[in-house]
Steps between C-alpha positions, in 0.01 A plus 500: 500500500585589859505858627877494557562376147281772353671760717845382385385498136367854531819627666727334242277622219507855634880491534525368143275775366696771681831352384388478137372857504824629656719319245281611211517863613877467543555368147257746344688782673835359382367469147369856510840627619673310219255632239546852635880476477472373144265784414733760654798360312309500171388860556853613591640339183226657288553846654877469459449430129264800477766717665763375250273575206428849636873566544571378147222717365643805680854414393630460854613223727331368816654556843752238607279366775168326442250774406202296621405514865197345671367767737215287639315179429330633185695824430818513287714800406740517203786753480548603136735792579368681193192679374203264463250522216168365632379361165830321433505360854146369469582335167802321644306391809218351291727316258728365772210380717329341201825326403534352849128420521447725801126551466433718805359846566758766579536876507809715475604854588804707401698732723474862378816700584334834435231477766675236717214249505380176347286555192244233425560324170231242428312196628553196278261207503581248228141373489308818579558847359275672754694779681553444870532733794844656546719383788743702705864411426766554762785732394869401550758778542782253437439500124467781244350331196293193575156353470291296739269211418241345727307173468169544687373146425825318571363273775200383295724452196733271694208308648361447150831341401458252788189330359618150584562593863167682527310207347678247721430717807132522404478122455681444830277743690190338348624156608573629850153653523344166408729324749401742777135455403544123520642534851205720593258239364677223694476695825139591429408139424679388815303749706173395333587137564559570870178702518308220329647245739404710805155558356440128444627419850277764657200396291553133589514590867193723479298230325632210705391639838126545425487176300655308790262664746201418280624141465536455874159657567340285232654191663353599834158563345507157336507343845145379584553598863517869401122508465472445874685830565314780312728775629807318375327438167418868460854596600666279238249606236589863576870414471442347156300804389767738629789312338305467176445875501871553564588268212263686267660829602851372422388361163332830418825685574687277256227549236515874554875487437440311174242757389735787578782332302270462198362854541154349528417657832156656457346746739130544559493851641194633673414774746554358848530616858868463599412492872252219441768291328746567783245394764434176312871419474548587867223258601672222303829579674347515846543130577868495395570818697335350806707179471817713506374710794531801274296809437356654184408867511292675233546874460269576210497879473433556130176707491391357164634142459329424169752399233494327161679163528482125460347377826664156500852620417476793741405255775793278403761776517379614843501139618849441358644805675331405828607135466863606455472724804395199709758258358803727537455586866704360790257615765127564535396662171364852525348601169340825392295535182424864436355732238517874457435757232755760393423719202383289209621171647387236749788334685452139611772388744584171670748537788653234724751451779686220324867441433516773235698502178855620451536795265708303248211257446223757455548542121473121455206399718249533216701273268350162422620218731722736702498431871689711750747299712353520849736327734340230707163536329634473145290180466174694523253332268434663167581505131655843480227617262268686738656846474557454127129430465420807710725716280338371179146557627586849622658592166210346308271741686744786416567550869835530676648310792779608734667333794676636806678265734730508801678172586382373836207743520270418211381600154230713344361436152302788356282490189425834335156499334387798286151619600440621145476134394192441713261538212566336166 
């Protein structure tokens, strides 16, 4: 599937998800409003019947206007216009609510004319007889004899009556989550596919060059006339040896990647002299630096450079950092490998005057196969696994690595090595 098709599918899918969620929320809200209106109407009818029964019990008639008034979402007041007996009121409330199957918690209070305040009556829970904390009822000066009733769990009660809507919403949300996850997997697989393609292209190029060079050199050496020119013979033999070494190095990088993926990377730590390892790597880099008319400076200032590490992998990470410094440089490379001690740590740094790395790419440079777009030198040879390898080796040693970079001026990679790990 092409990138544009995937992009269109993702956009349409996202619009569909948003639209479905919006419509579902709209209809759930409409259903809740309808259920709430039905609840309010049922409560008003029940309270009106309670008021009629109270009036009949007292031998009086109700006011001409509707005695039931909804003061707020869950608070109703009922004007009896007569003395109210709390026990009789509670009996009528229970029987009326049971008759209409209103199985909800409620509490009521009666207006006391003598002290001009609402007097708490009782908290009624049809399924639980445990007494609840009293609530404050608002007083209404408009009426003389009335009671107030409040439904503290009204919202949850209404939601419980909307089981079908809640279940359908849950199923829909679950389906949308799986749909979104599927889109994520598609994008992830697309990215992995592109990374794999780039990796294979880079690997093919890296292997093809030394193999071609070896093939050409071998063809020259097969010429009988080559024996008459010893210098030329030695030169082509050296070329074959150099390209063979390069090929072995590239194969080893791929094998290292495979070991890291399988978590089979094994370290053979030993006490080594960090400065000695740096000098050895620098000597191996000397020829490449000279070919680029560059300069490698060593500033080894750590007073005690002995650390506990895997010699081979430590050499590889220094070489990788230095190799990147040479490859990503538009001018004569100027490299500085330095060490210093601060507190309980030795700091190993590799600095360069290369093209630098933009800030937005810094969090990604240690990801496997990631390569920073670098303008006209984007085709720099490599697999995009060097810094990932460095990161894994550093973390396997329980060290830390940091990078500072300024585009156009260069980068500095610093490895923080605890001195307390010198002796194991």
